[in-house]
C-alpha positions in Angstrom: 186.9 115.1 93.4 183.3 116.1 93.9 181.3 113.4 95.6 178.1 112.6 97.6 179.5 114.0 100.8 179.9 117.4 99.1 176.4 117.2 97.8 174.9 116.5 101.2 177.0 119.2 102.9 176.0 121.9 100.4 172.4 120.9 100.5 172.4 121.2 104.3 173.6 124.8 104.0 170.3 125.7 102.3 168.9 125.6 105.9 169.7 128.1 108.6 170.3 125.5 111.3 173.3 124.0 109.5 174.6 127.4 108.3 174.7 128.4 112.0 176.3 125.2 113.1 179.0 125.4 110.5 179.4 129.2 110.5 179.3 129.3 106.7 176.9 130.3 103.9 176.7 129.8 100.1 176.8 132.2 97.2 176.1 131.5 93.6 176.8 133.2 90.2 179.9 134.9 88.9 179.0 138.5 90.0 178.1 137.6 93.6 181.0 135.1 94.1 183.6 137.4 92.6 182.4 140.5 94.5 182.4 138.7 97.8 185.9 137.4 97.0 187.1 140.9 96.0 185.7 142.5 99.1 187.9 140.4 101.4 185.1 140.7 104.0 184.4 137.0 103.8 186.8 134.0 103.6 186.1 131.6 100.8 186.6 128.0 101.9 185.4 126.0 98.8 184.4 126.9 95.2 182.5 124.5 92.9 182.4 125.4 89.2 182.0 123.9 85.8 185.0 123.6 83.5 184.2 126.6 81.3 183.8 128.9 84.3 187.2 127.8 85.8 188.9 128.4 82.5 187.4 131.8 82.0 188.2 132.9 85.6 191.6 131.2 86.1 193.5 134.5 86.4 190.9 136.0 88.8 191.2 133.0 91.1 195.0 133.2 91.3 194.6 136.3 93.6 193.1 134.2 96.3 194.8 131.5 98.4 193.5 128.8 100.6 190.4 128.0 98.5 189.5 124.4 97.7 188.5 124.5 94.1 186.5 121.6 92.6 185.4 121.2 89.1 181.9 119.8 88.8 179.5 118.8 86.0 176.3 120.7 85.2 174.1 117.9 86.6 176.1 118.0 89.9 175.7 121.8 90.2 172.0 121.4 89.7 171.9 119.1 92.8 173.5 121.6 95.1 172.1 124.9 93.7 169.2 126.8 95.1 168.5 128.3 91.7 166.2 126.9 89.1 168.9 127.6 86.5 172.3 127.3 88.2 174.9 129.9 87.3 178.1 127.9 86.7 179.7 128.6 90.1 178.8 128.1 93.8 181.1 129.0 96.7 181.1 128.4 100.4 182.1 131.4 102.6 182.7 131.8 106.3 180.3 134.1 108.1 181.7 137.4 109.5 181.9 137.9 113.2 178.6 139.2 114.5 178.4 142.9 113.6 178.0 145.9 116.0 177.3 149.5 115.2 179.8 152.1 116.4 177.9 155.2 115.7 174.7 156.4 114.0 175.4 160.1 114.3 175.3 162.1 111.0 174.1 159.0 109.2 170.9 157.4 107.9 170.3 154.1 109.6 167.7 151.5 108.5 165.7 149.6 111.1 163.8 146.6 109.9 160.9 145.2 111.9 160.3 141.5 111.0 161.1 141.7 107.2 160.5 138.0 106.6 160.8 137.6 102.8 164.4 136.8 101.8 164.0 138.6 98.5 162.8 141.7 100.2 165.7 141.7 102.7 168.3 141.2 99.9 166.8 144.0 97.8 166.8 146.3 100.8 170.5 145.5 101.5 171.3 146.2 97.8 169.3 149.4 97.9 171.0 150.6 101.1 174.3 150.0 99.4 173.2 152.1 96.4 172.4 155.0 98.7 175.5 154.7 100.8 173.7 153.4 103.9 176.3 151.8 106.2 174.1 150.1 108.8 170.9 148.1 108.9 169.4 147.0 112.2 167.2 143.9 112.0 164.8 142.4 114.5 165.6 138.7 115.4 162.5 137.7 113.4 163.9 139.2 110.1 165.0 136.8 107.4 168.6 135.5 107.8 171.1 137.7 106.1 172.9 134.5 105.0 169.8 132.8 103.5 170.9 131.9 99.9 168.0 134.0 98.4 169.1 137.0 100.5 172.7 136.6 99.4 171.6 136.3 95.8 169.4 139.3 95.9 172.1 141.5 97.4 174.3 141.0 94.3 177.5 141.4 96.4 176.2 144.3 98.6 176.3 142.0 101.6 180.0 142.7 101.8 179.5 146.5 102.0 176.6 147.0 104.4 176.8 146.3 108.1 173.8 144.2 109.2 173.1 143.9 112.9 170.4 141.7 114.6 169.1 142.8 118.0 166.0 143.5 120.0 164.6 146.7 118.4 162.9 148.2 121.4 166.0 147.9 123.5 168.1 149.3 120.7 165.8 152.3 120.0 165.7 153.1 123.7 169.5 153.2 123.8 169.7 155.3 120.6 167.3 158.0 121.4 169.4 161.0 120.4 168.7 160.5 116.6 165.2 161.2 115.3 163.3 158.1 114.5 160.8 158.0 111.5 158.4 155.2 110.9 157.2 154.3 107.4 153.4 154.2 107.7 150.2 154.8 105.8 149.1 157.8 107.8 152.1 160.0 108.4 153.8 163.1 107.2 154.5 163.4 103.4 158.1 162.2 102.8 158.6 165.0 100.3 158.9 167.4 103.3 162.0 165.5 104.5 164.4 166.1 101.7 168.2 166.0 102.4 168.2 164.6 105.9 171.7 163.6 107.0 170.8 161.9 110.3 167.8 159.7 111.0 166.6 156.2 111.9 164.1 155.0 109.3 161.9 152.1 110.5 160.4 149.7 107.9 157.8 147.2 109.0 156.7 143.7 108.2 155.3 143.0 104.7 151.8 142.2 106.0 151.5 143.6 109.5 153.7 146.7 109.3 155.5 148.1 112.3 154.7 146.4 115.6 152.9 148.5 118.3 155.8 148.2 120.7 158.3 149.6 118.1 155.9 152.3 116.9 155.6 153.7 120.4 159.3 154.5 120.3 159.4 156.5 117.0 159.2 160.3 116.8 157.3 160.7 113.6 155.4 158.7 111.0 156.1 159.3 107.4 154.1 158.4 104.3 154.8 158.0 100.6 152.0 159.9 98.9 149.4 157.7 97.2 147.8 158.5 93.8 146.4 155.1 92.8 144.3 152.4 94.4 146.9 150.0 95.7 146.5 149.1 99.3 150.2 149.3 100.2 153.7 149.2 98.8 156.2 146.3 98.9 158.6 146.9 101.8 161.7 146.9 99.6 160.1 149.3 97.1 159.0 151.6 99.9 162.5 151.6 101.3 164.0 152.6 98.0 161.5 155.5 97.5 162.1 156.9 101.0 165.9 156.8 100.6 165.7 158.4 97.2 163.6 161.3 98.6 165.7 162.0 101.7 169.1 161.5 100.2 
């Protein structure tokens, strides 16, 4: 039976410190939860859902074993949800073992320099999944891939994209055989880069852009041509445009 201990535990997982300590994260909503379950990439430990959701998804849940399933009331779900309007189901999943990247040859790899907004990171992960990008390399200062807002924004793509946190300068120095492009305001028009099948694309921080230390290690700056008066593009939007052009 759902109780105060469950409430405190789930609420603690809204914070990175406790997600790291417990090695778990939370996901909400039918699409996200069922996609993560179907992927088999993450082990589900607990699932909390309202009665109607459990009845409607009874057959789907039979495919998975070892999950503690608890029925909860709407007001109880509201207490543990990160969403303004809870989506009937919340699940606790084990984190994956820390990722590594085996090869970046003949692939497009995204490298994110301090993307701090969870919504932006989640959208970039989902966009990468759309374009078949296998790997995203993140600086340690990027948002946590298991932040509930990131998980929610990915809409299940978290299970299909390999996300790796490391020191970007060190990683770029080790992976210097693949050409490195930096998204910037004063670079080569991206329309000249169509149908690239191998590259590292560097996307910078929402406000400060790419750090000087990382920029020193890129081979070429690229720019999305501007027609209006906006000062800059959202990092996730820029990523989507670049991938659409070069794919």
